[in-house]
N, CA, C and O atoms as CSV, one atom per row, in Angstrom:
chain,resi,resn,atom,element,x,y,z
A,1,MET,N,N,63.088,69.807,-56.691
A,1,MET,CA,C,64.037,70.080,-57.746
A,1,MET,C,C,64.554,71.494,-57.601
A,1,MET,O,O,63.800,72.405,-57.260
A,2,SER,N,N,65.825,71.678,-57.856
A,2,SER,CA,C,66.451,72.995,-57.822
A,2,SER,C,C,67.349,73.136,-59.045
A,2,SER,O,O,67.660,72.158,-59.724
A,3,TYR,N,N,67.754,74.368,-59.308
A,3,TYR,CA,C,68.666,74.614,-60.414
A,3,TYR,C,C,69.966,73.823,-60.222
A,3,TYR,O,O,70.490,73.249,-61.176
A,4,ALA,N,N,70.479,73.794,-58.998
A,4,ALA,CA,C,71.722,73.063,-58.726
A,4,ALA,C,C,71.572,71.579,-59.053
A,4,ALA,O,O,72.482,70.973,-59.617
A,5,THR,N,N,70.439,71.000,-58.704
A,5,THR,CA,C,70.182,69.583,-58.977
A,5,THR,C,C,70.090,69.328,-60.477
A,5,THR,O,O,70.636,68.348,-60.983
A,6,VAL,N,N,69.399,70.211,-61.179
A,6,VAL,CA,C,69.278,70.090,-62.641
A,6,VAL,C,C,70.650,70.180,-63.289
A,6,VAL,O,O,70.981,69.380,-64.165
A,7,LEU,N,N,71.450,71.151,-62.862
A,7,LEU,CA,C,72.781,71.329,-63.441
A,7,LEU,C,C,73.651,70.098,-63.192
A,7,LEU,O,O,74.384,69.662,-64.080
A,8,ASP,N,N,73.568,69.540,-61.986
A,8,ASP,CA,C,74.303,68.302,-61.701
A,8,ASP,C,C,73.867,67.183,-62.637
A,8,ASP,O,O,74.705,66.453,-63.168
A,9,GLY,N,N,72.551,67.044,-62.842
A,9,GLY,CA,C,72.029,66.006,-63.734
A,9,GLY,C,C,72.503,66.182,-65.169
A,9,GLY,O,O,72.845,65.205,-65.836
A,10,LEU,N,N,72.524,67.408,-65.643
A,10,LEU,CA,C,73.016,67.673,-66.998
A,10,LEU,C,C,74.500,67.345,-67.115
A,10,LEU,O,O,74.931,66.757,-68.107
A,11,HIS,N,N,75.275,67.719,-66.118
A,11,HIS,CA,C,76.714,67.473,-66.180
A,11,HIS,C,C,77.035,65.981,-66.121
A,11,HIS,O,O,78.034,65.540,-66.689
A,12,VAL,N,N,76.203,65.208,-65.443
A,12,VAL,CA,C,76.370,63.750,-65.473
A,12,VAL,C,C,76.173,63.248,-66.902
A,12,VAL,O,O,76.916,62.380,-67.362
A,13,ARG,N,N,75.185,63.784,-67.600
A,13,ARG,CA,C,74.943,63.385,-68.988
A,13,ARG,C,C,76.112,63.802,-69.883
A,13,ARG,O,O,76.553,63.016,-70.721
A,14,PHE,N,N,76.623,65.032,-69.717
A,14,PHE,CA,C,77.740,65.506,-70.542
A,14,PHE,C,C,79.002,64.690,-70.306
A,14,PHE,O,O,79.811,64.515,-71.217
A,15,ALA,N,N,79.173,64.191,-69.090
A,15,ALA,CA,C,80.359,63.390,-68.776
A,15,ALA,C,C,80.375,62.072,-69.550
A,15,ALA,O,O,81.416,61.418,-69.616
A,16,THR,N,N,79.254,61.670,-70.133
A,16,THR,CA,C,79.213,60.446,-70.940
A,16,THR,C,C,79.771,60.673,-72.344
A,16,THR,O,O,79.965,59.719,-73.097
A,17,VAL,N,N,80.028,61.931,-72.697
A,17,VAL,CA,C,80.548,62.265,-74.028
A,17,VAL,C,C,82.075,62.225,-73.994
A,17,VAL,O,O,82.706,62.953,-73.228
A,18,ALA,N,N,82.654,61.378,-74.820
A,18,ALA,CA,C,84.111,61.252,-74.874
A,18,ALA,C,C,84.744,62.513,-75.446
A,18,ALA,O,O,84.217,63.121,-76.377
A,19,GLY,N,N,85.879,62.893,-74.878
A,19,GLY,CA,C,86.670,63.972,-75.453
A,19,GLY,C,C,86.584,65.306,-74.746
A,19,GLY,O,O,87.312,66.230,-75.110
A,20,ILE,N,N,85.721,65.446,-73.746
A,20,ILE,CA,C,85.638,66.714,-73.022
A,20,ILE,C,C,86.634,66.656,-71.865
A,20,ILE,O,O,86.553,65.765,-71.020
A,21,ASN,N,N,87.577,67.607,-71.825
A,21,ASN,CA,C,88.580,67.620,-70.755
A,21,ASN,C,C,88.002,68.022,-69.410
A,21,ASN,O,O,88.292,67.398,-68.389
A,22,THR,N,N,87.179,69.074,-69.411
A,22,THR,CA,C,86.674,69.654,-68.169
A,22,THR,C,C,85.241,70.097,-68.378
A,22,THR,O,O,84.887,70.581,-69.453
A,23,ILE,N,N,84.397,69.930,-67.333
A,23,ILE,CA,C,83.018,70.424,-67.344
A,23,ILE,C,C,82.833,71.236,-66.068
A,23,ILE,O,O,82.973,70.709,-64.964
A,24,LEU,N,N,82.517,72.521,-66.223
A,24,LEU,CA,C,82.416,73.435,-65.085
A,24,LEU,C,C,81.028,74.044,-64.965
A,24,LEU,O,O,80.275,74.093,-65.938
A,25,LYS,N,N,80.696,74.508,-63.769
A,25,LYS,CA,C,79.418,75.174,-63.504
A,25,LYS,C,C,79.575,76.691,-63.460
A,25,LYS,O,O,78.719,77.383,-62.909
A,26,TYR,N,N,80.630,77.202,-64.020
A,26,TYR,CA,C,80.921,78.634,-63.980
A,26,TYR,C,C,81.867,78.982,-65.123
A,26,TYR,O,O,82.474,78.100,-65.731
A,27,VAL,N,N,81.983,80.261,-65.404
A,27,VAL,CA,C,82.904,80.726,-66.435
A,27,VAL,C,C,84.321,80.538,-65.898
A,27,VAL,O,O,84.640,81.032,-64.816
A,28,PRO,N,N,85.167,79.837,-66.632
A,28,PRO,CA,C,86.505,79.531,-66.125
A,28,PRO,C,C,87.452,80.732,-66.191
A,28,PRO,O,O,87.258,81.663,-66.973
A,29,THR,N,N,88.472,80.677,-65.353
A,29,THR,CA,C,89.533,81.682,-65.418
A,29,THR,C,C,90.694,81.170,-66.261
A,29,THR,O,O,91.532,81.952,-66.710
A,30,ALA,N,N,90.743,79.855,-66.478
A,30,ALA,CA,C,91.751,79.243,-67.337
A,30,ALA,C,C,91.034,78.304,-68.306
A,30,ALA,O,O,90.079,77.623,-67.931
A,31,ILE,N,N,91.499,78.275,-69.537
A,31,ILE,CA,C,90.864,77.486,-70.589
A,31,ILE,C,C,91.693,76.223,-70.843
A,31,ILE,O,O,92.906,76.291,-71.043
A,32,ASP,N,N,91.005,75.055,-70.830
A,32,ASP,CA,C,91.626,73.760,-71.083
A,32,ASP,C,C,90.808,73.027,-72.150
A,32,ASP,O,O,90.097,72.073,-71.835
A,33,PRO,N,N,90.902,73.468,-73.414
A,33,PRO,CA,C,90.051,72.892,-74.454
A,33,PRO,C,C,90.403,71.446,-74.790
A,33,PRO,O,O,91.547,71.038,-74.592
A,34,PRO,N,N,89.460,70.668,-75.288
A,34,PRO,CA,C,88.033,71.030,-75.359
A,34,PRO,C,C,87.396,70.947,-73.970
A,34,PRO,O,O,87.526,69.946,-73.267
A,35,MET,N,N,86.721,72.000,-73.606
A,35,MET,CA,C,86.083,72.068,-72.303
A,35,MET,C,C,84.693,72.658,-72.431
A,35,MET,O,O,84.353,73.278,-73.438
A,36,MET,N,N,83.892,72.453,-71.389
A,36,MET,CA,C,82.528,72.971,-71.381
A,36,MET,C,C,82.276,73.653,-70.048
A,36,MET,O,O,82.736,73.203,-68.998
A,37,TYR,N,N,81.532,74.751,-70.116
A,37,TYR,CA,C,81.031,75.348,-68.882
A,37,TYR,C,C,79.586,75.758,-69.094
A,37,TYR,O,O,79.161,76.041,-70.214
A,38,SER,N,N,78.840,75.786,-67.999
A,38,SER,CA,C,77.404,76.080,-68.063
A,38,SER,C,C,77.098,77.347,-67.290
A,38,SER,O,O,77.631,77.573,-66.204
A,39,VAL,N,N,76.221,78.181,-67.873
A,39,VAL,CA,C,75.754,79.393,-67.196
A,39,VAL,C,C,74.254,79.532,-67.441
A,39,VAL,O,O,73.756,79.273,-68.537
A,40,LEU,N,N,73.559,79.943,-66.407
A,40,LEU,CA,C,72.114,80.130,-66.489
A,40,LEU,C,C,71.796,81.297,-67.410
A,40,LEU,O,O,72.364,82.380,-67.276
A,41,GLU,N,N,70.893,81.069,-68.335
A,41,GLU,CA,C,70.433,82.148,-69.204
A,41,GLU,C,C,69.123,82.739,-68.687
A,41,GLU,O,O,68.944,83.957,-68.683
A,42,SER,N,N,68.201,81.862,-68.248
A,42,SER,CA,C,66.938,82.355,-67.698
A,42,SER,C,C,66.249,81.266,-66.898
A,42,SER,O,O,66.543,80.079,-67.036
A,43,MET,N,N,65.314,81.710,-66.048
A,43,MET,CA,C,64.456,80.818,-65.275
A,43,MET,C,C,63.120,81.512,-65.140
A,43,MET,O,O,63.057,82.709,-64.860
A,44,ASN,N,N,62.046,80.756,-65.340
A,44,ASN,CA,C,60.730,81.334,-65.084
A,44,ASN,C,C,59.813,80.266,-64.501
A,44,ASN,O,O,59.974,79.066,-64.726
A,45,VAL,N,N,58.850,80.762,-63.748
A,45,VAL,CA,C,57.869,79.907,-63.094
A,45,VAL,C,C,56.500,80.282,-63.639
A,45,VAL,O,O,56.156,81.461,-63.725
A,46,THR,N,N,55.727,79.275,-64.004
A,46,THR,CA,C,54.347,79.509,-64.449
A,46,THR,C,C,53.417,78.660,-63.601
A,46,THR,O,O,53.800,77.615,-63.073
A,47,ARG,N,N,52.196,79.134,-63.486
A,47,ARG,CA,C,51.186,78.385,-62.741
A,47,ARG,C,C,49.931,78.293,-63.583
A,47,ARG,O,O,49.515,79.249,-64.237
A,48,ASN,N,N,49.343,77.111,-63.542
A,48,ASN,CA,C,48.061,76.882,-64.194
A,48,ASN,C,C,47.211,76.131,-63.177
A,48,ASN,O,O,47.306,74.910,-63.055
A,49,GLY,N,N,46.389,76.863,-62.457
A,49,GLY,CA,C,45.627,76.253,-61.371
A,49,GLY,C,C,46.580,75.834,-60.268
A,49,GLY,O,O,47.330,76.661,-59.751
A,50,GLN,N,N,46.560,74.566,-59.904
A,50,GLN,CA,C,47.430,74.035,-58.855
A,50,GLN,C,C,48.783,73.543,-59.379
A,50,GLN,O,O,49.634,73.116,-58.599
A,51,VAL,N,N,48.980,73.604,-60.698
A,51,VAL,CA,C,50.203,73.082,-61.299
A,51,VAL,C,C,51.229,74.204,-61.442
A,51,VAL,O,O,50.981,75.220,-62.092
A,52,ARG,N,N,52.372,73.994,-60.824
A,52,ARG,CA,C,53.487,74.943,-60.896
A,52,ARG,C,C,54.559,74.333,-61.788
A,52,ARG,O,O,54.974,73.195,-61.568
A,53,ALA,N,N,55.006,75.069,-62.780
A,53,ALA,CA,C,56.058,74.595,-63.684
A,53,ALA,C,C,57.245,75.554,-63.626
A,53,ALA,O,O,57.078,76.773,-63.618
A,54,VAL,N,N,58.432,74.986,-63.586
A,54,VAL,CA,C,59.669,75.757,-63.606
A,54,VAL,C,C,60.372,75.442,-64.918
A,54,VAL,O,O,60.486,74.282,-65.315
A,55,HIS,N,N,60.838,76.486,-65.581
A,55,HIS,CA,C,61.539,76.331,-66.858
A,55,HIS,C,C,62.902,77.014,-66.748
A,55,HIS,O,O,62.994,78.195,-66.417
A,56,TYR,N,N,63.962,76.246,-67.033
A,56,TYR,CA,C,65.325,76.782,-67.057
A,56,TYR,C,C,65.840,76.748,-68.486
A,56,TYR,O,O,65.572,75.806,-69.232
A,57,ARG,N,N,66.571,77.770,-68.856
A,57,ARG,CA,C,67.313,77.779,-70.121
A,57,ARG,C,C,68.770,78.018,-69.736
A,57,ARG,O,O,69.108,79.020,-69.106
A,58,ILE,N,N,69.623,77.073,-70.132
A,58,ILE,CA,C,71.023,77.109,-69.723
A,58,ILE,C,C,71.909,77.071,-70.963
A,58,ILE,O,O,71.667,76.299,-71.891
A,59,ASN,N,N,72.929,77.907,-70.966
A,59,ASN,CA,C,73.913,77.906,-72.048
A,59,ASN,C,C,75.084,77.028,-71.612
A,59,ASN,O,O,75.685,77.248,-70.561
A,60,HIS,N,N,75.393,76.039,-72.433
A,60,HIS,CA,C,76.533,75.156,-72.202
A,60,HIS,C,C,77.542,75.457,-73.302
A,60,HIS,O,O,77.341,75.078,-74.456
A,61,ARG,N,N,78.616,76.133,-72.947
A,61,ARG,CA,C,79.603,76.563,-73.943
A,61,ARG,C,C,80.762,75.582,-74.012
A,61,ARG,O,O,81.437,75.325,-73.015
A,62,MET,N,N,80.983,75.037,-75.208
A,62,MET,CA,C,82.141,74.181,-75.486
A,62,MET,C,C,83.189,75.024,-76.176
A,62,MET,O,O,82.905,75.719,-77.152
A,63,MET,N,N,84.400,74.958,-75.662
A,63,MET,CA,C,85.492,75.767,-76.213
A,63,MET,C,C,86.569,74.864,-76.797
A,63,MET,O,O,86.943,73.847,-76.212
A,64,PHE,N,N,87.060,75.268,-77.974
A,64,PHE,CA,C,88.083,74.517,-78.694
A,64,PHE,C,C,89.209,75.466,-79.072
A,64,PHE,O,O,88.970,76.615,-79.444
A,65,ARG,N,N,90.426,74.980,-78.974
A,65,ARG,CA,C,91.577,75.783,-79.385
A,65,ARG,C,C,91.519,75.978,-80.903
A,65,ARG,O,O,91.196,75.048,-81.642
A,66,TRP,N,N,91.826,77.161,-81.350
A,66,TRP,CA,C,91.805,77.439,-82.775
A,66,TRP,C,C,93.221,77.647,-83.281
A,66,TRP,O,O,93.927,78.546,-82.823
A,67,GLN,N,N,93.623,76.830,-84.207
A,67,GLN,CA,C,94.917,76.981,-84.872
A,67,GLN,C,C,94.705,77.354,-86.337
A,67,GLN,O,O,95.312,78.290,-86.857
A,68,ASP,N,N,93.837,76.603,-86.973
A,68,ASP,CA,C,93.471,76.929,-88.350
A,68,ASP,C,C,92.021,76.509,-88.552
A,68,ASP,O,O,91.477,75.728,-87.770
A,69,PHE,N,N,91.414,77.020,-89.583
A,69,PHE,CA,C,89.990,76.800,-89.828
A,69,PHE,C,C,89.648,75.324,-89.974
A,69,PHE,O,O,88.678,74.851,-89.381
A,70,GLU,N,N,90.427,74.599,-90.749
A,70,GLU,CA,C,90.124,73.187,-90.977
A,70,GLU,C,C,90.167,72.398,-89.669
A,70,GLU,O,O,89.248,71.634,-89.375
A,71,GLN,N,N,91.220,72.577,-88.892
A,71,GLN,CA,C,91.352,71.829,-87.641
A,71,GLN,C,C,90.234,72.183,-86.661
A,71,GLN,O,O,89.706,71.300,-85.985
A,72,ALA,N,N,89.870,73.456,-86.577
A,72,ALA,CA,C,88.799,73.872,-85.665
A,72,ALA,C,C,87.484,73.208,-86.036
A,72,ALA,O,O,86.750,72.746,-85.163
A,73,GLU,N,N,87.186,73.158,-87.320
A,73,GLU,CA,C,85.931,72.533,-87.742
A,73,GLU,C,C,85.954,71.025,-87.518
A,73,GLU,O,O,84.943,70.440,-87.127
A,74,LEU,N,N,87.092,70.397,-87.760
A,74,LEU,CA,C,87.198,68.954,-87.530
A,74,LEU,C,C,87.007,68.625,-86.046
A,74,LEU,O,O,86.441,67.585,-85.711
A,75,GLU,N,N,87.475,69.504,-85.162
A,75,GLU,CA,C,87.348,69.245,-83.725
A,75,GLU,C,C,85.914,69.382,-83.228
A,75,GLU,O,O,85.518,68.673,-82.302
A,76,ILE,N,N,85.128,70.274,-83.820
A,76,ILE,CA,C,83.764,70.458,-83.314
A,76,ILE,C,C,82.784,69.416,-83.849
A,76,ILE,O,O,81.752,69.162,-83.228
A,77,ILE,N,N,83.096,68.815,-84.988
A,77,ILE,CA,C,82.150,67.915,-85.668
A,77,ILE,C,C,81.540,66.858,-84.745
A,77,ILE,O,O,80.317,66.727,-84.734
A,78,PRO,N,N,82.316,66.101,-83.973
A,78,PRO,CA,C,81.685,65.042,-83.166
A,78,PRO,C,C,80.751,65.568,-82.080
A,78,PRO,O,O,79.815,64.874,-81.683
A,79,PHE,N,N,80.990,66.773,-81.599
A,79,PHE,CA,C,80.203,67.307,-80.488
A,79,PHE,C,C,78.861,67.890,-80.923
A,79,PHE,O,O,77.936,67.977,-80.114
A,80,VAL,N,N,78.744,68.285,-82.175
A,80,VAL,CA,C,77.490,68.879,-82.657
A,80,VAL,C,C,76.315,67.934,-82.408
A,80,VAL,O,O,75.229,68.381,-82.041
A,81,ASP,N,N,76.521,66.656,-82.601
A,81,ASP,CA,C,75.459,65.674,-82.357
A,81,ASP,C,C,75.558,65.013,-80.990
A,81,ASP,O,O,74.532,64.741,-80.366
A,82,SER,N,N,76.773,64.747,-80.509
A,82,SER,CA,C,76.911,63.949,-79.284
A,82,SER,C,C,76.418,64.674,-78.030
A,82,SER,O,O,75.922,64.019,-77.113
A,83,ILE,N,N,76.534,65.967,-77.960
A,83,ILE,CA,C,76.061,66.692,-76.772
A,83,ILE,C,C,74.527,66.623,-76.679
A,83,ILE,O,O,74.014,66.222,-75.634
A,84,PRO,N,N,73.773,66.996,-77.730
A,84,PRO,CA,C,72.315,66.851,-77.621
A,84,PRO,C,C,71.868,65.406,-77.404
A,84,PRO,O,O,70.919,65.158,-76.659
A,85,LEU,N,N,72.539,64.457,-78.046
A,85,LEU,CA,C,72.155,63.049,-77.890
A,85,LEU,C,C,72.407,62.533,-76.476
A,85,LEU,O,O,71.691,61.646,-76.011
A,86,ALA,N,N,73.406,63.069,-75.788
A,86,ALA,CA,C,73.677,62.654,-74.410
A,86,ALA,C,C,72.500,62.994,-73.504
A,86,ALA,O,O,72.155,62.220,-72.611
A,87,VAL,N,N,71.883,64.153,-73.735
A,87,VAL,CA,C,70.716,64.539,-72.937
A,87,VAL,C,C,69.489,63.771,-73.409
A,87,VAL,O,O,68.677,63.331,-72.595
A,88,GLU,N,N,69.353,63.612,-74.706
A,88,GLU,CA,C,68.212,62.875,-75.259
A,88,GLU,C,C,68.180,61.428,-74.750
A,88,GLU,O,O,67.104,60.847,-74.608
A,89,ALA,N,N,69.342,60.851,-74.478
A,89,ALA,CA,C,69.411,59.471,-73.990
A,89,ALA,C,C,68.793,59.316,-72.599
A,89,ALA,O,O,68.371,58.220,-72.229
A,90,ASP,N,N,68.738,60.395,-71.835
A,90,ASP,CA,C,68.114,60.358,-70.504
A,90,ASP,C,C,67.534,61.738,-70.188
A,90,ASP,O,O,68.110,62.478,-69.391
A,91,PRO,N,N,66.401,62.092,-70.801
A,91,PRO,CA,C,65.832,63.439,-70.614
A,91,PRO,C,C,65.307,63.696,-69.203
A,91,PRO,O,O,64.966,64.830,-68.867
A,92,HIS,N,N,65.240,62.643,-68.370
A,92,HIS,CA,C,64.814,62.823,-66.972
A,92,HIS,C,C,66.024,62.952,-66.045
A,92,HIS,O,O,65.878,63.030,-64.825
A,93,LEU,N,N,67.221,62.974,-66.641
A,93,LEU,CA,C,68.481,63.210,-65.936
A,93,LEU,C,C,68.659,62.284,-64.732
A,93,LEU,O,O,68.947,62.725,-63.620
A,94,GLY,N,N,68.481,61.014,-64.984
A,94,GLY,CA,C,68.681,60.024,-63.936
A,94,GLY,C,C,67.672,60.118,-62.806
A,94,GLY,O,O,67.974,59.764,-61.666
A,95,GLY,N,N,66.480,60.591,-63.116
A,95,GLY,CA,C,65.438,60.703,-62.104
A,95,GLY,C,C,65.348,62.061,-61.432
A,95,GLY,O,O,64.468,62.283,-60.601
A,96,VAL,N,N,66.246,62.970,-61.780
A,96,VAL,CA,C,66.204,64.336,-61.222
A,96,VAL,C,C,64.892,65.018,-61.609
A,96,VAL,O,O,64.277,65.708,-60.795
A,97,LEU,N,N,64.472,64.818,-62.854
A,97,LEU,CA,C,63.224,65.410,-63.344
A,97,LEU,C,C,62.140,64.339,-63.300
A,97,LEU,O,O,62.101,63.457,-64.158
A,98,VAL,N,N,61.273,64.412,-62.318
A,98,VAL,CA,C,60.245,63.409,-62.122
A,98,VAL,C,C,59.082,63.609,-63.086
A,98,VAL,O,O,58.616,62.659,-63.716
A,99,SER,N,N,58.621,64.839,-63.195
A,99,SER,CA,C,57.495,65.105,-64.104
A,99,SER,C,C,57.866,66.205,-65.085
A,99,SER,O,O,57.091,67.127,-65.337
A,100,GLY,N,N,59.034,66.088,-65.618
A,100,GLY,CA,C,59.500,67.059,-66.599
A,100,GLY,C,C,60.538,66.413,-67.493
A,100,GLY,O,O,60.688,65.192,-67.509
A,101,PHE,N,N,61.253,67.244,-68.236
A,101,PHE,CA,C,62.250,66.724,-69.161
A,101,PHE,C,C,63.275,67.802,-69.485
A,101,PHE,O,O,63.038,68.994,-69.290
A,102,ALA,N,N,64.414,67.351,-69.982
A,102,ALA,CA,C,65.474,68.238,-70.447
A,102,ALA,C,C,65.738,67.936,-71.912
A,102,ALA,O,O,65.630,66.793,-72.356
A,103,GLU,N,N,66.080,68.962,-72.641
A,103,GLU,CA,C,66.462,68.774,-74.040
A,103,GLU,C,C,67.406,69.881,-74.461
A,103,GLU,O,O,67.379,70.987,-73.920
A,104,ILE,N,N,68.232,69.565,-75.426
A,104,ILE,CA,C,69.067,70.581,-76.061
A,104,ILE,C,C,68.479,70.775,-77.439
A,104,ILE,O,O,68.497,69.870,-78.273
A,105,ASN,N,N,67.959,71.965,-77.667
A,105,ASN,CA,C,67.242,72.212,-78.911
A,105,ASN,C,C,67.864,73.301,-79.766
A,105,ASN,O,O,67.266,73.741,-80.748
A,106,GLU,N,N,69.071,73.741,-79.397
A,106,GLU,CA,C,69.727,74.778,-80.197
A,106,GLU,C,C,71.226,74.709,-79.985
A,106,GLU,O,O,71.695,74.450,-78.877
A,107,CYS,N,N,71.975,74.944,-81.056
A,107,CYS,CA,C,73.431,75.038,-80.996
A,107,CYS,C,C,73.858,76.163,-81.930
A,107,CYS,O,O,73.411,76.246,-83.074
A,108,ARG,N,N,74.720,77.012,-81.425
A,108,ARG,CA,C,75.280,78.095,-82.243
A,108,ARG,C,C,76.793,77.951,-82.273
A,108,ARG,O,O,77.416,77.710,-81.239
A,109,ALA,N,N,77.379,78.095,-83.439
A,109,ALA,CA,C,78.829,78.041,-83.589
A,109,ALA,C,C,79.345,79.466,-83.783
A,109,ALA,O,O,78.794,80.238,-84.567
A,110,LEU,N,N,80.408,79.799,-83.057
A,110,LEU,CA,C,80.976,81.137,-83.176
A,110,LEU,C,C,82.442,81.127,-82.795
A,110,LEU,O,O,82.993,80.096,-82.409
A,111,TRP,N,N,83.065,82.292,-82.909
A,111,TRP,CA,C,84.459,82.503,-82.528
A,111,TRP,C,C,84.458,83.473,-81.359
A,111,TRP,O,O,83.715,84.454,-81.362
A,112,VAL,N,N,85.294,83.201,-80.356
A,112,VAL,CA,C,85.367,84.063,-79.178
A,112,VAL,C,C,86.831,84.358,-78.883
A,112,VAL,O,O,87.673,83.460,-78.896
A,113,ASP,N,N,87.125,85.637,-78.613
A,113,ASP,CA,C,88.473,86.044,-78.200
A,113,ASP,C,C,88.493,86.212,-76.695
A,113,ASP,O,O,87.671,86.932,-76.128
A,114,ILE,N,N,89.443,85.540,-76.049
A,114,ILE,CA,C,89.635,85.658,-74.607
A,114,ILE,C,C,91.114,85.928,-74.358
A,114,ILE,O,O,91.971,85.105,-74.678
A,115,SER,N,N,91.394,87.074,-73.791
A,115,SER,CA,C,92.776,87.471,-73.485
A,115,SER,C,C,93.686,87.342,-74.700
A,115,SER,O,O,94.818,86.873,-74.584
A,116,GLY,N,N,93.200,87.751,-75.847
A,116,GLY,CA,C,94.003,87.740,-77.055
A,116,GLY,C,C,94.107,86.391,-77.748
A,116,GLY,O,O,94.811,86.275,-78.751
A,117,THR,N,N,93.430,85.371,-77.244
A,117,THR,CA,C,93.438,84.053,-77.874
A,117,THR,C,C,92.059,83.783,-78.462
A,117,THR,O,O,91.043,83.995,-77.801
A,118,THR,N,N,92.030,83.318,-79.700
A,118,THR,CA,C,90.772,83.016,-80.367
A,118,THR,C,C,90.426,81.548,-80.154
A,118,THR,O,O,91.272,80.666,-80.304
A,119,TYR,N,N,89.163,81.302,-79.801
A,119,TYR,CA,C,88.653,79.947,-79.595
A,119,TYR,C,C,87.457,79.725,-80.515
A,119,TYR,O,O,86.673,80.639,-80.772
A,120,ARG,N,N,87.335,78.509,-80.998
A,120,ARG,CA,C,86.130,78.079,-81.706
A,120,ARG,C,C,85.174,77.613,-80.626
A,120,ARG,O,O,85.571,76.878,-79.723
A,121,VAL,N,N,83.924,78.029,-80.706
A,121,VAL,CA,C,82.973,77.791,-79.630
A,121,VAL,C,C,81.686,77.212,-80.182
A,121,VAL,O,O,81.215,77.605,-81.249
A,122,LEU,N,N,81.119,76.262,-79.431
A,122,LEU,CA,C,79.760,75.783,-79.676
A,122,LEU,C,C,78.940,76.136,-78.445
A,122,LEU,O,O,79.255,75.690,-77.342
A,123,ASP,N,N,77.905,76.922,-78.619
A,123,ASP,CA,C,76.974,77.239,-77.540
A,123,ASP,C,C,75.749,76.349,-77.688
A,123,ASP,O,O,74.976,76.487,-78.637
A,124,PHE,N,N,75.581,75.434,-76.740
A,124,PHE,CA,C,74.402,74.571,-76.699
A,124,PHE,C,C,73.433,75.165,-75.691
A,124,PHE,O,O,73.847,75.621,-74.625
A,125,PHE,N,N,72.154,75.164,-76.015
A,125,PHE,CA,C,71.136,75.703,-75.122
A,125,PHE,C,C,70.200,74.584,-74.702
A,125,PHE,O,O,69.531,73.964,-75.529
A,126,SER,N,N,70.167,74.337,-73.389
A,126,SER,CA,C,69.240,73.330,-72.882
A,126,SER,C,C,68.006,74.028,-72.344
A,126,SER,O,O,68.073,75.111,-71.762
A,127,ASP,N,N,66.892,73.379,-72.557
A,127,ASP,CA,C,65.613,73.821,-72.001
A,127,ASP,C,C,65.117,72.718,-71.090
A,127,ASP,O,O,64.976,71.569,-71.507
A,128,ILE,N,N,64.855,73.074,-69.852
A,128,ILE,CA,C,64.425,72.112,-68.850
A,128,ILE,C,C,63.106,72.567,-68.281
A,128,ILE,O,O,62.964,73.717,-67.865
A,129,THR,N,N,62.143,71.674,-68.259
A,129,THR,CA,C,60.837,71.965,-67.682
A,129,THR,C,C,60.532,70.919,-66.618
A,129,THR,O,O,60.686,69.720,-66.851
A,130,GLU,N,N,60.102,71.378,-65.457
A,130,GLU,CA,C,59.696,70.475,-64.374
A,130,GLU,C,C,58.401,70.988,-63.783
A,130,GLU,O,O,58.273,72.173,-63.476
A,131,LYS,N,N,57.442,70.093,-63.624
A,131,LYS,CA,C,56.142,70.454,-63.051
A,131,LYS,C,C,56.025,69.905,-61.649
A,131,LYS,O,O,55.002,70.100,-60.993
């Protein structure tokens, strides 16, 4: 298992969610909302005797165009549940994680300005453990 393999497995799960225009493995230079991109937040390795465990924490940022408060909130509503549920439906990511699991256990909603344009953002954090 590698970070690249895990990220591919997560993106396969996210692709099952209707309404996402683009899913990227890097911070985009152009925004096409609603879109998602993933960036590594941390990775650590632990050992307990002969057992080696790798833990990844990845930020998956969903970006939405902001026109007015009501419309921005209406656009994020379906994704608050559907993104975590997409991973929960297959926490082994199609067999990528043989003796581990993936989960999304946190979501933060915020506003982000990029090049003078304000976007409504949902930051989902996945935690992946593989032994």
